N, C-alpha and C positions, 0 to 999 in steps of 0.2 A: 908878446908876452906869452912865455910858455904856460901851459895848464896842466894841472893834475885833477882828473877826473875820477872820485873814489867809487864810482858805480856804472858800470855797463855791462850788460848783459849779452855779451859778445857770443859765447858759445851758445846760448838759447837762441839767439837770432841765426846763427850758422846752422846749427843741428836740429832745432825744433821747425824751424820756418824755411830751412833748405836756403839760406842767403850765402853766396860767395862774396864774403866781406872785402877780398881783394878788388871787387869791382867798385866802382863809384857809386854813391847813393842814387844817383840818377839813372845809372844801369840797373841797379836793382829795381828800381821803381817801374822800368819799363819790363823788366821781366816779370814783374808780378800785376801788370796792368789788367783790370777786370777780376782780379780775386776779389770775393765779397768780404771776406774776413777783416775783422778791426784790425788796422795797421799795416795791411797789405797795399802795396803801392804806394806808400807814403814814409817809408823809412827816412830815419836822418842821421843815422851813424854807418860808416863804412871806413876802412884804413884809409882811402885818399882824403876824405874830409877830416878824420882825425889828425892827418899829417896838416892840412890846410889850416886847421884851428890851432897848430901847435900843441897838441895834447900830447905832450911828451910820455906821460905816465897815465895808467889807469889802473884801476881795481877791475881786474876781469873776472867774472862770477862763476862759480858753479851752483846750479840751482837744480834740485829734484826733491819733491816731496813724497813722504810715506803718506798715502792718502787712499784707503781701500775704495772709498766710494767716489773719488775724484775722477773727473772725466778730461781734465786738461792733458796735454803732452808733457806737463810737469809732474804729474800724479801717479805713482807706484803703488802697488798692491802690499808691497814687502819693503824692508829697508835695505836688503840684499840688491833689490831691484834699483833702488835709488842710488845705493852706492857704486853699481856697475855704470848707471847712466853718468854720474857726476864723474867716474873717472874717465869715461869717454870723452867729456868735455875737457878734462885736464889733458887727455891724449891729443885732442884738437889743438889745443894751445902748445902743447911740445913739439908737434909737426910743424906748425907755425914758426916756431923758434928755430928748427932745424932747416928751416927754407930762408930764415933771415928776416922773416917779416917782423918778428917780436923778440923780445928778449925778458924773459922770466926772471924776476928780480925778488932775491930771498933775503938780502941783508944790506947793511948801511955801505959799506964800500961799493957795492955793485950800484945800488942807487944813487951814489953820490958820483960816481964815473959816469953813469949813464946821463945824468942830467948835464954834466959838463960836456959830454960828448956832443949831445943834442945841442947844446949851445954854440960850441965852437965849431964843429962839422955841419950843422944844418939839419933842418927836419927832415930832408929829403936824402940824407947820407946816414941816417941813424934808425936802427930798429925801435919800433913803438915798445915802450917799457911797460909790462905788465905784472902787479903784484896780483896774486892769486888769492881770491875771498871765497868764501862759500856763505851763500843767502839761504838761512836755514839748515840746521846741523843733521837732518835726517838721513843725508849719506855717510854718516859717521855711526855706524851700527852700534857701536858701544864706547863708554868713555874710554875702555882699554887701547880703542883703535886711533885714538889722537895721535900718538907719536907716529903711527903709520902716516897718517895725512900730512903731519908735519914734515916728515922726510920727504914725502912726494911734493912739496913745495908751497903747502898752504900757510898763509901767514896770518888773516883775518877770518872770523869766523862768527855768524850770528845763529843765535838757538832757534829762530823758528821765522817763518814767512807768515802768509796768512793762514788762519784758522790754528790748530793745534799740532805741535811736532812731537817728537819723542821726548822732547825735554822743556818744552816750555808753551803758553799760550802767547799767541800773536795777535796780529790786526784783526779786528772783527770778532775775537773769541775771548772775553774777558776772563781771567783767571791766572794762577800762579804756576810757578815751576812743577814739572811732573816729579814723579819719584827720581827718575835719571838724571833731572837738572842739576842737583847739587854735585853728585860725582862728575859729571860732565864740565861744570864750570871748574872743579877742582883740577882734572884733568887738563884743560884748556890753559889754565894759569900755570900749572906745572910744565907744560911744554914751552910756554913763553908766547903762545898765541895771542893775538889782539882781539877783544871782544867787542862785537859790532852790536850796538844797543838798538838798533833799527828793528823795526816792527814787533818789537816786545810788547804785549799788554800791561798795562800799568802796574798790575801787582807782580808780575813776573820781572818788571823793569827793577822794582824796588829791591825783591828777593834778591834778583841777580846781582846788584851792588852791594847787598849785604855780605854775600858769599864771595864773590871774587873781588880779589884786592890787585889785580893785574891792569894793564893799560886798556883804556877804552877809546871808542870812537863811535860815531853815528854816520855812517857812509851816504846815507840819502834820507835826509828826514827834515821837516819844517816844524813851523810853531803854531801850536793851538791857539793862541792868542789872536792869531790872524785869520786862521781857518780851523774850525772847530772840528772835531774828530779824534778817535783814539789812535788814527795813524799818524798824528802830529805830537810833538813835545809840548808838556806845560812848561810855564816859565820854571816853576820848582825843578823839574826834571832837567832843563837846560842847565840851571844853576850847578846841579848836581854833577853834570858831566865837564862843566868848567872846573868846578873844584877839584874833579879827578885830572885835570890837565888835557882832558878830551878834545876833539873836534868835530864839528857838524857838518857835514856835507849839504849844500841846499840842493833839493830835489826840483826836478823840472817838468814833472806831470802836472798838468791843469787843474785836476781835482784836488791838489795839495796846495793849489797857489789863489784858489778862487773860492769864496764863502759859497755855500749851495750849488756849486758845480754839478751839472747832471750829464754824465757820460752820453754822448752822442746826440745832445741837445744844445748845451750851453757854447754859444759861438766862440771860437778861439780868439778873436778879435777883442773879446772882452778880457782875455789875460794876457797882457803885455809882457814883456822882459823885465819892466820894472817892478813887477809883483814879486819875481825872483830876489831883487835888490830888496825889497820891504822885509823879506825873510830874513837875509843876511844882515841886514841893519838892527832886526829886532833882537838877533843872538847878540851883535857887537853892543848895543845898549845895555844889555843884562851883563854882560861881561865888563863894560867898562873900558874895552879896548878891542882891537880887531884880530885877537889872535886865537880864536875859537871857532871861527866862520869859514866855510871853504866851499868847494864845488864838488857835489855828487850827484851828477844829472839824472840818471836814471832814464836817459833818452832810448827810445825803442824797448823800453821795458814791458813788452805786451802791447804796446801802442804805437802810434806813429805822429805824424805831423799834426794830424786832426786834433791830437790832445797834448800838443806842445805849445809852448807862449807865442804868440804873434812876434813877428820880427825874427824868429828862429827858423830857418829852411832847413839847416843841417848843423851839424855839431861844430863846424867851422865857424859858426856864428856866435860861438863862446867869446870871440874876440872882441864881440859887442858890451860884454861885462864891463871891462875896465873903464871906459867912457861912463858907462851908468854910475859905477862906484864914485869915480872923480866928479860926476855932477851932483852926488849927494854929499860933496865935502870930504870924501875920503883922500887922504895922503897918498902919494905914489907909492911909499914902503907899506901903507896897510893895503893897497890894492894889490900889489905883489904877493902879501902874505896871504890873502883871501884865495888869489888865482892859484897858487903852488907853494908859498912859503910855509904856511900853516901844516900842510901834511908833510912837507919835508922836515920840517921840524919835531913832528911827532914821531916819525919813523926814525929819525936819527936818535933821538932820546931813547925810543924803545930798543931799537937794536944795537946800541952803544951802552945800554945799561944806565943810562943816566935818568931814567923815568922814575917817578912821576917830576912834572913839572908845575910849579904853583899857577893857579890862573892869574 
């Protein structure tokens, strides 16, 4: 079964962590053996394993934060610097496309044709499909730069990552939109970009939905009813996304799957893949159907196998998810919807002008 994964930080892994993703996961682990940093030597995502797992399409991210006090490789002292780094990430994807490794997808005919080709010719004969997204909008220096990014291939954007961006408060930083938040949302809507609600602080989340009337999704987010914390959505937030015709991708980061998880301490054996199914099922129960739950793993999003569910060695193990859904009683059509069909429907509706779709 093909998979659409709506959140993979591929450029971050390649450029920040110096990983050649054309190699297998196992080769990369050997390259990084002995590195003490978190996630090193334990990666789960590379292009061969994406193919082995039939990940036909993913959202390939651009991630750079304006944070003068930050110390990570994602933090930059000025927005122009964040812009430059994100453009470098996009250049990396463009070079992969030129080499036939991937195909950057920006409209419905291209996405439809890509999935048909992947199904007909097979995973080994077709480039990987990339939809370009931006996690945190700091690389967009001002709202009037949004058309420039759209022309460059950007199709999905969130306002913030962790902390406070130029446009909104995010994970770990309660608060609303900044003064630039409203004009940014208006520019995003005017250009036809899809708003990713992931990482928004609660107040920013509700303000964004009041201002922005275009299509929404949550690329990688789980349920606060199951795992407390501001990184997860409340049931009320999930209902609002469903009412707007949105889709929520389940994240595979263990601290979002296990209540009280402590990074570096909680054994991954306590977090089986069935915990992912719990969050998918919770969204389906709220919706009353399986039309709004999907996959957005965030695998290798600053961590590795040590913080991924037990039973998952590489991204190829996403092929275990269909059987786990069937074991919960999901019909085959619903399994297909969750694995890829719901994302396909959302992009079809948005890119053909038939959005919104009632929940």
